[in-house]
Structures are given as C-alpha cells and as structure tokens.
LUMMAR-885563 format. One line per field, with one value per residue (C-alpha): x, y, z. Coordinates in steps of 0.05 Angstrom, whole numbers, always signed. Last residue first. Layout:
residues N
px = X ...
py = Y ...
pz = Z ...
This chain:
residues 187
px = +641 +679 +747 +764 +725 +765 +743 +751 +804 +827 +896 +952 +972 +1038 +1090 +1102 +1169 +1212 +1250 +1307 +1334 +1407 +1431 +1492 +1560 +1600 +1560 +1539 +1564 +1512 +1520 +1488 +1439 +1385 +1342 +1397 +1445 +1476 +1548 +1605 +1612 +1685 +1686 +1664 +1597 +1596 +1600 +1545 +1500 +1511 +1496 +1432 +1410 +1420 +1380 +1323 +1321 +1319 +1262 +1223 +1229 +1208 +1147 +1118 +1046 +1033 +1097 +1071 +1004 +1038 +1081 +1020 +981 +1041 +1047 +972 +974 +1036 +1001 +1030 +1090 +1134 +1205 +1255 +1285 +1296 +1259 +1293 +1235 +1263 +1294 +1228 +1188 +1238 +1235 +1159 +1156 +1142 +1105 +1057 +998 +1046 +1051 +976 +979 +1038 +995 +1004 +972 +920 +913 +917 +924 +979 +997 +1070 +1082 +1028 +1001 +1000 +943 +924 +987 +1024 +1072 +1076 +1113 +1179 +1172 +1165 +1101 +1105 +1107 +1058 +1006 +1009 +985 +1033 +1018 +989 +972 +899 +896 +925 +873 +817 +842 +849 +779 +750 +784 +761 +689 +690 +718 +666 +608 +633 +637 +567 +538 +573 +545 +475 +481 +490 +451 +481 +474 +429 +475 +535 +496 +477 +550 +572 +515 +531 +605 +588 +540 +591 +646 +604 +573 +595 +564
py = +1710 +1754 +1787 +1840 +1895 +1885 +1846 +1866 +1904 +1967 +1961 +1994 +2063 +2063 +2105 +2172 +2184 +2238 +2288 +2320 +2384 +2393 +2459 +2490 +2477 +2537 +2546 +2617 +2641 +2667 +2739 +2759 +2816 +2777 +2772 +2741 +2775 +2734 +2715 +2739 +2813 +2811 +2881 +2862 +2839 +2887 +2948 +2920 +2906 +2976 +3008 +2968 +2987 +3061 +3053 +3019 +3073 +3127 +3091 +3085 +3160 +3175 +3128 +3153 +3143 +3218 +3229 +3183 +3219 +3287 +3264 +3234 +3299 +3340 +3297 +3302 +3378 +3383 +3346 +3279 +3250 +3246 +3270 +3219 +3206 +3281 +3310 +3324 +3310 +3246 +3223 +3230 +3196 +3139 +3128 +3129 +3079 +3098 +3070 +3130 +3086 +3057 +3127 +3127 +3058 +3079 +3135 +3210 +3239 +3294 +3295 +3342 +3320 +3352 +3289 +3275 +3330 +3302 +3360 +3355 +3384 +3417 +3455 +3451 +3403 +3420 +3486 +3449 +3413 +3477 +3479 +3495 +3425 +3395 +3450 +3441 +3369 +3315 +3288 +3219 +3227 +3210 +3261 +3316 +3301 +3305 +3369 +3402 +3380 +3407 +3475 +3476 +3461 +3515 +3566 +3548 +3551 +3617 +3646 +3622 +3648 +3715 +3723 +3710 +3760 +3735 +3750 +3719 +3656 +3618 +3633 +3602 +3539 +3535 +3546 +3487 +3442 +3459 +3444 +3376 +3359 +3381 +3341 +3278 +3249 +3182 +3115
pz = +2679 +2631 +2634 +2584 +2621 +2684 +2744 +2816 +2851 +2817 +2785 +2824 +2797 +2762 +2798 +2769 +2739 +2769 +2728 +2765 +2737 +2752 +2778 +2744 +2774 +2796 +2859 +2877 +2944 +2993 +3015 +3081 +3084 +3122 +3060 +3018 +2971 +2916 +2905 +2863 +2849 +2865 +2894 +2963 +2988 +3047 +3001 +2957 +3017 +3045 +2978 +2972 +3041 +3024 +2959 +2995 +3048 +2994 +2958 +3022 +3034 +2962 +2966 +3031 +3008 +3011 +2971 +2917 +2914 +2909 +2850 +2815 +2822 +2798 +2735 +2722 +2729 +2684 +2627 +2608 +2572 +2634 +2622 +2647 +2578 +2572 +2512 +2446 +2398 +2368 +2433 +2472 +2417 +2414 +2489 +2490 +2434 +2362 +2301 +2298 +2320 +2372 +2402 +2414 +2447 +2490 +2517 +2510 +2573 +2581 +2506 +2447 +2375 +2332 +2294 +2310 +2361 +2405 +2446 +2521 +2562 +2628 +2648 +2581 +2549 +2475 +2488 +2502 +2435 +2395 +2354 +2279 +2250 +2300 +2287 +2212 +2219 +2195 +2127 +2120 +2046 +2061 +2117 +2073 +2020 +2071 +2102 +2033 +2013 +2078 +2066 +1994 +2015 +2068 +2019 +1967 +2017 +2045 +1975 +1959 +2026 +2019 +1949 +1975 +2032 +2103 +2166 +2229 +2271 +2223 +2165 +2201 +2215 +2142 +2122 +2165 +2141 +2068 +2077 +2108 +2051 +1999 +2032 +2029 +2091 +2118 +2104
C-alpha cells in the first residue's frame, strides 16, 4: 500500500531539514505547503487534467536535442512511442495533426533522429531509394497510361486476365486398407 500524503510531505520536509537548519515555524509552514502541493497534484491527477507544462509549452519547443516532451501529459522521453500515444487515445498521425507538426516529423529527440539518418546513409539507403524510384518511373512510362497490367521482375508488363482465378479443391484419394485382418473380423 502506498504512503499517505502526510507521510510523503513529512519525508520531504525531513530531508530538507537535514540539509539546512530550519526554525520550528519554518518547518510547520514548509510541511503545510508541501502537503498542499502534493494534494493539488493528486487531485489534478485523479481528474485527468493535463500537466501545466504541456499547456504552456509551444509544440516546436517540445522537440529538443536530447529529449522530447509529450504535449498531452508533459512527460519527457527520448522518443514518443505508439504505446504512450495510445494511453492518450491517439495515433502518431493524430498527435502530429493536433499539435501542428508535419506528418513526416519524427517524434523523437533530435540526436536520435540524426543517429538514425546517419545509419541509413552508411547502409546506402538513400541511394538505393533513388534508384528504386527511377526504375519505378521507367516502368510506369513503359507501361503506358492505361494502368492495366502488372510489372514483372524483368520490367515487362504482363496483362491481367479479365476472368478471376478459379480455386480448385482436390479431394484426397482414400487410403487403401492395410493388409491383414481388421478389428471386426475374428479368427
């Protein structure tokens, strides 16, 4: 079972007293202020209110070098995962639209995004992507404007048949009976 608010407030004030000398009236006022702050946080959490940080932060300031702040709850992450967004009832696309981000904006810290970009360049991914796009354009230009047919591996276009494929169901042949006597026969 968790600690009560009074116990948590007492522990916080006790830690504060151990680091510096406090008068008796300072201790009581600090204890009351700490308790009130904890109570306000707990009641806000129960109501499901958005943290004050999320309401005051501009979306473009939420993505920083080493962290990204969730604008829904104010928590800081290296990357906002789909699982976290699901806890707010959102998808990545909905979150980006709601807060005015580009749909291509990665929901991660800038360092992580740069690291991924560098790793993909080291693997030759952008060059391969450009080659693929060029091949795709050539194939679509060769295929004509009709859009009928499918591309094969050799770049030729095979015409689709108008009739749908028929599914053939084959029955299994009955297995021949084992030689010898069966359980119903008796000697």
